[in-house]
Structures are given as C-alpha cells and as structure tokens.
N, C-alpha and C positions, 0 to 999 in steps of 0.2 A: 687471902683475898678480902677486899673491903666490902662493906654492905652495898656501896654504890655499884661495884663490879657485879655482885650477885644479882642486884636488881636489873642491871643491863642484860645479864645472861637470861634471867627469867623472862624479861620482855622479849628478848630475841627468840627464845624457845616458844613463847606464846605466839609470836608473829609467824614463826615457821609452822606451828600447828594449825593456825588459821588458814595459811596458804594451802597446806596439805588437805585441810578439810574442804576447801572450795574445789580443789582438784578431785577429791574423792566423791563429791556430791553426786554427779551423774552416774558414776560407777556403782555407788551404793544403792541407788534406786533400781539400777539394772540387776544388781545381785539379788535383791529381794524378789524381783520379778522372776528371775531365773530359779530361785529357790522355790517359789510357789508353783511354777510350771513343772519342775522336777518332782515335787511332792504329789501333784495331781496325776502325773504319769506313774509314779511309784505306787499309788493307790490301786492302779489297775494291774500292775505286775509287781507284787510286794517283794519278790526275791531277786529282782534285776540288780545285779551288782554295779552295773554302769550308772544306773539312776541313783543308787545309794551313794556311789562315789561323787556324783554331781551335787547331791545335797551336802555331803561332807565338805566338798571343796568350796561351796558357797559360804558355809559357816566358817570355814578356816580362813577364807579371804576377808570376810567381814570382821572376824576377830583380829587378824593381823593389821588390816588397814585402820580399824577402829582404834587400836592401841597406838599406831603411828600418829593418828590425828588427835590423840588425847581424848577420845570418846571412851572413857574407861568403863562406863556402865554398859555400853554396847559390847565392848571387847570381852568383859567378864561374862556377860550373859551368853554371848555366842560361844565362848570357850566351854561353858557348862554343857550346852547342847551338842557342840562338836565332839566332846568326850563321849557323850552317849552314842552318837552315830559312829564313832570309832569302834565301839563294841558291836554295833550292827554290822559294820564292815567285816569284822572278824568272825561273824557268825554266832556271837554270844547272845544276841537279842534279835528276835524276829519282828519284822514290820507288821503292825496291825493297824486297823482303822483308828484305834485310840491314839497310836503314835502319830499317824498322819494328822489327826485333828489337833493334837498338842503342838506339832511342829508348825502347822499353819497358824496357830495362835502365836508361836514364836515369831513367825514372819510379820504378823500384825503388830506385835509389841516392838520389834526392831524398827518397823516403819514409824511407829509413834515416837520412838527415841530419835530417829533421824529427823522427823518433822520438828521436834523440839529444837534441835541444833540449827536447822536451816529455815524453819518457818515460824518458830516460836510456839508456845503452848506448854502443856504439862504432860507428864507421864505418870501413870499409876505404878509406883515402885512395888506396892504390895502384889500387884498382878504378876510382876516379874518373879517375885519370890514364890508365888503359888505355882507358876509354870515349872520352875526349876524343881520344886518339891514333887510335883506330879511325875516328872521324868525320873527322879531318884526312886520313886515308889514302884517303878515298873520292874518286875523280876526278870533276871536273865535266863537264858536257856539252861545254863548250868544248874540253876536252882531246881529244875525239874529232872534233868538228865544226869547231872553229876559231871565232873571234869573229864572222866574217861570217855564220855559220849560226845565230847566236842570233836569237830573235824580234825583229822590228822594234821600234825604240824602246827596246831593252834592250841596253846595251853590256856588254862583258865586264869593266868596271872595278868596283871595290867600291862606288862612290858613285853608283849609278844611281837607279832610281825611288823607293826607299824613303823613308818620311817622316822628317823631322827630329825630334829629341826635343821641339822646341817645338810640333809639330803633333800628336803622337801621342795626346794626351789629349782633344783637342777636335774635335768635328764642325763643319765649316763648309759652308754651302751657297753654291755658285758659279753664276753665270750665264755660260755660255760660248757664244760665237757665232763660227762659222767660215764665211768666205765665200771659196770658191775662185775666184780671178780669172784664173789662168793655169796652164799646165802645159807641160812639155817633152816632146817626142816621145821615146819610149823610156824615159821616167821617169814613168809613169802612177801617180797616187796611188790606193792601195787603200783606199777609204772603209770597206768592210765590215770589214777588219782593224783599221783605225784606231778605229772605233766599238766593236768587240769588246773591244779593250784598254781603251778608255775606260770601258766598263761595269764592268770589273773593279775600278775604284777605289772604288765605293760605290753608294749608292742613286741611280739615274740615270734621267732621262727625256729622250728625244731626239725632236726634231720636224724633219722635212725641210722645206726651203724649195724647193718645186718650181718656183717662178717663176725661180729662178736657173739651172736646168738639170736634166736627167734625173738621178735619184738611182740610179745604177747602180754596179756594182763598178769598172768602168773607163770613163772618159769621154775620148774623143779627138776628138770631132766639133766641139765648140764652143770658143769662146775662154774662156768661163767655165764651170766645172764646177759640180757640186752644192754647195749650202750647207746648213747646218743649225744649229739652236740646241739647247743642252743645259742642263738644270738638274741639278746634281750635288751630293750631300751626301756628304762624305768626311772622314776624319781623316788622310788621307795628305799633305795640305799642297799648297801652290801648285806647288812644284817637281815633284811627281809628275805634275801635269796638264801642265806645260810640257814635261816629258821625253817624254811621249807624242806631242806635236806637233812634236818635233824634225825628223822626216822630212817634215812637212807645211809647214814654215815658208816654203819657197820656192814653195808652190803657192797661197797665199791669205792672207787677213787673219784674225787671231785676236784676240779680245778676251775677257778674263776679269775678272769683277767679283764681289765678295763681296756677297751679298744677305741673308745671315742667319748670325750667329755663334752658333749653338746656343742658342736661348732668347730672342732679341731680340723675337720676336713671340708668346711664350707668354701674355702678358697681354692680347693684342689679341683682339677678337672675330673678326677675320679678317685675312688678309694684305691687301696693297695692292689697290686696285680696279684693274679692267682698264685704264681710261684712264691711271691713274698709272703702271702698268707700261710701257705703250706710249710715254708721254712720256719716262719715265726711260731707256728703251732708245734713244730718238732716232728711233723709227719714226713718231712723230706729234708735231705741235707743239701747244702750249696753244691757239692760235687755232683750229686745225682741230677740236680736241676740243670747245671751247665752242660752236663753230658747229653741230656735229652734235648736241650735247646738247639743243639747243632743240627737236628733233623729239620728245623724250620717249619714245624707244624704247630698247631695251637697247643699250648702248654697242657691243658687238660687232656686232650686226645693223646698226646705223646706219652704222658705219664701212665695212662691206662693201657695203651697199646704195648708199652714196654714192660708192663707188669711192675713198674716201680712202686705204684700205689694203687689201691683199689678205687673203683668208680665212686663208692659212697663218700670217701674222703674228699675227692675232687668236687662232688656235688655239694657237700657241706661247706667247703671253702667258697664256692660260687654263690651259695645262699648268703653267706656272710658279706661277701662283696656287694651283692645286689641290695641287701638290707641297708648298709651304710649309704650306698648311692641314693636309695629311695629317701632316706632321712634327710640327706643333704638337699635333695630336690624339693622336699616338702618345706624345709626351712627357708630355702631360696624363694619359693612361691609365697610363703607367708610374709617374708620381708618385702617382696616386690609389690604385694597387694595390701601393705599396711595402711592404716588410716589414722587420722588425727582428729581429736575432739575440738570442735569449734563452737564458741558461744552462739546461741541462737540470735542474740542481739546483733552480733557482727554479721551473721547471715542475712538478717532482715535489712540491715544497713546496706549490704551488697545488693540485695534485690531492689531497694529503693534507688540506689545509684544507677543500676541498669535501667530502671524505669525512666529516670531522668535522661539517660543517654538515648533511649528510644524516642523521647519527645524532641530532643535536640536534633537527632538524625532526621526526623520528619520535617523539621524546619529547614535543615540543610538541603534536603531533597527538593523541597518546594522552592527554595531560593535558586537552586541550580536550574530547575526547569524554567522558572520565570525569567532568568537572565539568558538562557539559551546558549551558554558556553559549553561546548562539547567536553573539553577536558574537565571542567567543573562538574559536569553531570557524571562522568566516569568515576571521579573521586567520590562523589556522593553515593553512587551505586556500590562501590567497594566498601565504604563505611557502613552502608546499610547491610551488606552481607556479613561483615565482621560483627556488627552489633547483634544481628539475628542469631549468629552462632553463639555469641557471648550470652545472649538472653536464654537460649535453649539450654546451655550448659549450667547456667545459674539456676534456672528453674528445676533442672534435674537434681541439683544438689539438695534442693528443698523437698524433693520427693522421697517419701518413706513407704516401705511395704505396709499395707494395712494389717498384716498379720501381727504386728506389734500391739495393735488394739484388740484384735480377735482373741489373743491369748489371755487377756485380762478377764474374759467372760467365763472361762471354765470354772473359776472359783465361784463366781456369782451363781452360775447354774447349780453347782454342787451344793452350796449353802442354802440357796432359796428353795430348791426342790426338797431338801431335808426338812426345812422349816414348814413347808406346806404338806408334808407327808406324801410326796410324789417321787417317782423314779424317772429322772430325766437325764439324757445324755446330749452333749453338744458336739456337733460335727461341723467342720469348716472346709471351705474350698476357696481357692484363689487368694490365699494369704500373701502371695508374692505381688499382688496387684498394688501399684504405687499411686499415692495421692499426695498432694501438697501437705506439708507438715501442719500448717495452720488449720486445714480442714480436718485432718486426723485428730488434732487436739480438741477441736470443737465438736467432733462427732461422737466422742465417748459417751457423754451423758444421754443423748437421744437413743443410742443403741442400748444402754442400760435400761431405759424406760421400756423399750420395745421387747427386750428379752424378758424382763420382769412381767410384762403384760402377757406374753405368750405362755409363760409358766403358770401364772395365776388363772387367767381366763381361758387359755387355749388347751393346755395339756390336762387331761382328766386324771383322777386318782387311779391307782393300779387296778382296783376291783372293777371300776366302771369301764376301763379300757378292755379288760379281759371279757367282761360281759358283752361288749360291742364287737368282740372278735379281733381286737387289736393287740399288738405286743404289750406286755406289762410295762416295758420301758418306753417312755415318750421320747421323741427326738426333736431337737431344734437345730436346724441347719443354717449356718451363716456362710454366705458366699459373696464374692466380689469379682467383677469382671469389667473390662474396658468396653465402652461403646462410643466410638468416635472420640469427641473431646470430653466425654463424661465417664464416670464410673458408676456402675449399677451395683448396689449392695442389697442383697435379699435376705430377709429373715423369714424362714419357712418353718412352720411347726405342723405336726401330724395330729393335732388336737381336735377339739369339737367343732371348730370353725365359728364364724360369726353368726349370730341369730338375727337374720334380716327382719323377722317379724317384730322382735323386741326393739330393734333399732328404729324401725318405722313408728312403732307405738310411742316410743320416747320422744321422737322428733315431732310427732303430732301433739303430744302433751305440752311440749315446750313452745308450740306455735311456730316451729321452723318450717313446716310444710302443712298443706291442707290434707284432710282425710283421703281425698281422691287423687292426690298428686301421683303422676306417673314418673317413676325414677328408674334409671338403670341400676344394676348392682353396684357399680363403682361410685355412682352419685350417692346411693344409700349408705354405703360403707364409709364414705367421706365424712359423715356426721360424727363418727367416733373421734375425729380429729378436732372437733370444735370444743371450746371451753365449757366446763361444767356439764359435760355429757358423759354419763355412765349408766350402764344397764346392770351393774352388779347389785345383787339383792342384799348383800351384807358388806359392811365396812371392815377391812382387815388392815394389818400393818403394810400390806402390799398395794391394795387397790380398793376401789369403791367410793372414793371421795370426789370423783369427777376431775381429778388432776392427773396429768400424765401425758396422754397422747397429744393434747393441745400444745403442751410444752415442746414435744417432739416436732410438731409442725412449725412452731415459731423458730426453733433452732435450725431446721432444714431450710426454711424460707430465708433465714439470715445468711445461709450458705449458698443462696441462689439455686437451691435444689428443689425437687418435687417429691411427693409421696404418692404411691399408687397401692391400693389394697385389693387383693383378690382372695375370695374365700368360698369354700364349699362346706355346707353343714355336714358334720360328721367326718369330714376328710381332713380339713386343716386350713390354715391361713398363710398367705404369703404377702409380706409387705416389702415393696421395692422402693429404695431410695435412689434417686438419680441426682448425682452431684457433679459439678464441674471439676476438672483435674486441678485447676488452680484458680485463685481469686485475684492474683496480683496483675497478671498481664493476659489479655485475651485477644483473639482475632475477632474483629467486628466488621459490620457493614455500616458505612457512614452515609447518612441521608440528611436532606435539608428541607425545612418548611419555612418559607419566608427567609428571614435572616438567621434563623435558629438551626442548630445542628443536633442530630441525635444519632446514637450508635446502637445497633441491634447486635446481640451476640450471634456470631456467624454460625455457631453450632445448631441454633434453633431455626435457621432460615432454610426454606425449601426452594423457593424461586421468587423472581420479581416479574411482574407483568404491568402493562400499561392500563390506565383507566381514562378513557376519553369521555368527552361530554355526552356523546351518543350512548355510551354504556350506562351513564348515570340516568339518562332519560328512560332507558329501557327497564330500569329497576323500579320505576314508579315511586321514588322517594325512599325505598328500602335500601339499607346498606348491605347489599349482596351483589356478587359478581359471578358470572358464569365462566368457569375456567375448564376448558376441554370437557364439557358435559357435566361438570360438577359444580354445585352451588356452594360458594364460599362466602360467609359473612365477613365484613371488614369494619374496622374502626378508623374513623377520621381523626388523626392526631391533631390536626389544625383545630378542630372543635374541642377535643379533649383537653388540650393545653391552652385554649383560648388565644390563639395566635391570629391577630388581625392584620391581614395583608391580602393582596389580590391573589386569587387562585389561578394557576396556570391552566391553559386549555387542556393539556394532557398531563394528568398526574400519574403516579406510579404506585402500585400495591406491592408491599413486601409480604409474601406469604410465609407464615411460620407454622410450626407444629407444636401444639400445647396439649399434653396428655392425650395424644392420639387424635386430636381434632385440629383441622386446618383453619387458620384465621388470618385475615389480611389486615395490614396497617397501611393507610393511605398517606403518602408523603408527596411533596412537590417534585423532588428529584433524588434519585439514588446516585451518590457520588462514586462509591466503590469500597473495596476492602480497606480496613484500617487496623493497624496493630495498636491495641488500646491498653494504655497503662491506667488502671482504674484508681481514681482518687476518692477518698471519703468526702462526703458533703458537709461534714461537721454536725455539731449537736443541733443546731437550729433546724436544719433540713433533713435530719436523718430519718424522720418518720413519714416522709412524703411517699405515698403509695405509687408504685409504678416506675420509680427511679432508683436504681441500685448504686449509682455513683456518677462520677464525672471524669472527663478526660480533656487534656489540653492538646489542641491541634497544632500543626506546624507553624501557623501564623499567630499563635497565642490565643485563639478563640477557644472558648469552653464548649464542649459538647456533652450532653447528658446521656448516660448509659441507661437504656430502657430495661426494666424488669418485665419481660414479656408476659409470663404467667400471671403476675399481679395485675397488670393492665387489663388482661382479658377478664379476670375475676371481678375487677372494679366495675368495668362496663356492664357486665352481665347483672351484677347486683343492682346497679343504677337502673337498668332497663326493667328489672323485676319490680323495683320500688315504684317506678312511674306507672307500670301496668296495674299494680295493686291499687294505687291511688285513683286510677281512672275506672276501675271495675272491669277492665278487659282481661282476657286470659293471659297468664304469665308465660311468655316464651323467651328463652335465651336466643342469642343470635344463631347458634347451631340448631336449636329446636325449630326456629323459624325456617331455616334452610331445609331441614328435614320435612317440615310440614308442606313447604312449597314443592319439594320433590315428589311427595306423595300425591299432592293435588294434581301435579302435571301428569302423574302416572294414572290418574283416574281413581285413586283409592278413596 
C-alpha cells in the first residue's frame, strides 16, 4: 500500500470517528448523568446489586463508545474504574462513602474530558492518575477475610463469573435443569443460596420438582435431594451459569440448553406449544403425546389425568412457554415505542415554521371572512383546525419532564451540605410535569441559586436543629405541578425561615422604605429579590455578597414568570415560581387603542367590563372602578403609551390577576382571542419595560405583547415617585383601593 493510500485511510478513519463522536455526544452526557444518579442512590443502599450493575453498565458503555470514537483517554480511564466495579459486583469489594466520593469525582473528570472534545478547554491529566491510584489503593474484602470467606461460587481470581466480551451485548434464554442424585454427609448442598445467586444473573423463573424430594434448604434424609427447572434470560453468558454450579457439580446432574437467542421468536404468534416443549425436554415421547391428543382435551390436563406425566413437569413447561411469550411481548413493546434523536436546531426550526403557518392561517381566515365566500370560509376553517393540531403536536415534542432538571440537584445538595457541615436531604414531587425545553434549559441556574440559598440561610446546623426540637436532618422539597397554562415550581425547606425584622432593618438602612412603612409579609420578603440586598452577617463561598436572588428574579422575569415567597420564622420558607408552559406560541386576547393593537396573555385575564363616561365621573379623577362591590384600580394604556387619538364614549377594562391582586387595563376595544406567535423585538427594543414581544396579525399589522406584571410594577413605582416628590402619602393603586374601601366602611 502506498503512502497516499495510507493517508486516505487515516483521513477516512478520522472522519468516521468525528461522525461517531457527534452521534455519541448526547448519549455521553446522558450516561454521566445516569452514573451520578445511580451513585447517589447507591450511597443510600450500598449493597443494592441492581444499582451496582447500573454503575458498572454506565462505565462499560462509556468505555466502549469512547474507544469507538477514538476518545482513548476516556476509554482507558473508564476501563480502570469499570474493572474496580466488576470486583464490587462479584462481592470482592464493599461500597463505602469513600468509594462513592471517588466515583463521583470520576464522573466529574469524565465530564471534563467530554467538554474538552465537544466544547474545548483543558483536562488535568494528573487528576486522572490520582483518581486511578486512589481506587487501586482500596483493599478488597479478601484482604480481610481470605479467599475461603468469599461468597460461594465466587473465587478470588480475576476470571470468575463475569461475562466474556462475546456475550456482553446479547441476551440469551437458557433452559436449565438440575437433578440432585446424591450428596455427601457433612457436605450438604445449600439450594436456597444456589438459587439466590442464580437469580442475580438476569430475568429468571424457577420451578421446583417436588416428586424428586423435599425442596428445603438442607436435605440429608434421602438418597436423592430436590430438583428444579429454571428458565433464565441473561447477557452474562454460559460460563457465568456454569460457575454458579461449580459447588453443585458433585451433587447431581445439570443440563443447560439455549432456547432463544434474543429475537428468534419475535415474528411468531406464540412460543412452542406445551406438547412440543415436553417432547423436546425428553419428559414425553411423541407416541404418548399423540395417544393423549385423541381425547381432545387440553394437553396439560390430559397428560396429568392419564398419569403420563406429573403436574410439576407440566407446570414447569407452561412457565417456560409464558416466559418466552413475555419476553417477545416486551421486545415488541420496546420496538413499537422506540424513539429517535433529533437535533434541537431542527426542532427549533420546526417550531418557527409552525409559527409562520399560524400567521399565514390568520391571514387566510381574515381574507375568507372579508370576501364572504362560503366555500372559501370552510377551507379556511379546515386549515385552521389542521394547523392547530400541528401546533399542539409540535409544542408537545418540545415538552420535557422537569425531572431531568430535578435529578441534577441531588449532587448539589449532597456536596454543599457536606461543605457547610449540615445534614440535608432532597425530596422531589411532580418530576413528570412537562415544560418547554427552552424554559427547562434556562431554569437550571435560578434553581441552583435558590437551593444553595435554602441550604446556607435556611437549614440550620444539626445541633441547632436538635435544640429546637427538629430532626437532625434538614429537608428541601422540590415540587412541580400544572396550574392552567402555567407550571408552579416550589422550593420548600424546613429551616429557620426568613427574619422579617432583619429584612425590614436592612430595607430602612438602604432607604428602600421609611421606618414607619406598613408592608405585608409578601411585600417585605420581596426585598430579598432586589440587587445588593443581603442580611448575611458573614461572607462565605456560598452567600453573603448580595448576589444571588436578584439574579433569580431577572431570570424568572425573562421567562415571563413570577416569584412568590412565603415564610414562617422557625418553620421554614417556600418559594413558588410561576412559569408559562411555553414561550413560543400563546393564547392571547387582542385589544385596540386608536390604531395600535396590543395582546394580553389569556392565562392572566379574569374578565372584561365596560367603562362608560359616567363611571369615570363617579370616580372623581381616580383610576378606580367598582366591579360587583369590589374596588379595582386600573391603568390607562392610552396614557401609558402616549397614544394621541380621540377616546371612545365607552371604553373597556381588561381585568387581570397579578400576584393575587386584581388590576384593570383600559383599552378602546377588545377584539377577541388570538393565537399568538411571539416574535423577539430585537436588541434595540429588548429592554422596554412592559413589552415582552410582538406578533404579526393576519393583515400584516404588528401587535405588541404586554408583560402584565411588569406594567403593574412600573406604574406603581411611578405613582410612588410622584407622591414622594409632592410630600403626599405613598399609596399604590391597590393600597388606594383598600383605603377607600375602609373609608366607605367607616374605619
């Protein structure tokens, strides 16, 4: 082969590795997330063999895929740790906190290596060597107990039960039959332990053959002991099965047969018939089977009734039949519900195209109505129905369970509580609640801030908790639930609660309120969300610098959400985040002022009422309206946005709910519901307060999407500023409404 041919082959192999690497990218980060989750669960139940297997499989997959993608450092590193956990699987090493800590550092190191391949950066190779050396320094159980104390059937050598590389990727179903024919006095076979080890190999069903003897732990009374049949599906290979029976080889007869190599019966309506299984096993002859079939009864019943075969053997054959049928059904379900990985860029592009279709559909509907052609209108309605269905399905594709984010915080709670000398557990609820993937991605950092704040400020040290009559272990509960078109995420701790006195004192010091200001608890607690506001007496790596919760507020505001804080001193604090299900397409209410159009998010609207000239006169210049006995303040959007046009005789008020308070927005006319595709305003207009985006109407007109909570806050701040400048008492619109209500009641 020439040098040029070798260069071409090298380039081809390199290109293939690059493609594999890109394909492996998403799976790689999922694997290290799964590894972390399994380790944190394993720390709670160190002897759980299923969790140990999960850890091993993650490392094994990372090793194999890393090698295929020519990530040799990752593959070599994962192989070292995988070998260690193979010893754990075999019972030669016990799981300890030190092992969990080290393996979590393995996870972090592998993530750094992946980041270098996919995002650039450097990896500390010395750290990799230190971790491997730390694992090699951990003594095995045999170092303390000796080889004779290891579990039966597991030797102290390196080449015991584990599967060979040729067996690792394929599940095989075996028929295993054990018949104990003799035993030696003083060397009784422990069937219970034998079967226990056997079950650990995979999906297993065992049927005792009681005709051969009593099925007990120790049998010493008869010449032949208990016998049993087993159907086992495992990827561990034949050698793993044979190794388990090493201690039993002198006690009876063992036969092992392959009856299904993963998929042989996938296309069959069912597994072999009962008679076929019995003949194949050698429990029945063809002649006996045909003789009994003439009675036209069920095969099993006939065989038992005629005494041709005992009931145990029929039952064992039926178990085998059902086992293989169940496997086929599971594989079929797995195949029919299979999924494909799709680039998020393609998904975003699809959502954008659906958004454009929604806009075009609105134009089509408007044109159909304006021309008044019946057939044209019917077509437009059908297109509207199809696009609505397409929109809903597309948005559902973008929805992800929030549990994918929740699971990341277990490690955060574990590490941070250890750093601060506290004992904290994290519980979660509603992990299946779904949110738009864009919101989930942008929600991670705010939740990190809130959880760190709860551990540092909220949860007390163990001795303080015990002195207060609380459990030594503090709890942070993370929950999610749907509420109409929103999702409510709550972070609740059972810590010390917020110190309202300290918060008020700090707010007065910073000139945010007067010494005699009357504030509700929610208004007082809201100060902790403002910039440079901290009541911490000392500065730590976690808090005390006045940075944190204001970042959370900015992030939640950017998601068109809101934050509510409730706290009781000595009991705990609950922070509730209210977020929209999606940011791409919303249902809105279209309104007009002059020639301008505005859209209110429909989820915030409670009702619409008329505002006549007589009602304005009755309010004596104050922006309040009486709605069924309740006084509601309102904001005149015409004045807010400086729209200069003639006011109609009868205006309309759109009543919304903001943080539990009802507020009205005065518009010229409410047009009706509108399916809104939100467009960004661009860099020049992105900081306009009270506007969250824009939408294109059917006739090409641009309508502004209102950020209702921000508008209310803006107006109340402006009212407070004007009142302070005039020396008058400071009242917000809602406080003015309450003051008038008290005045009317004679208080």
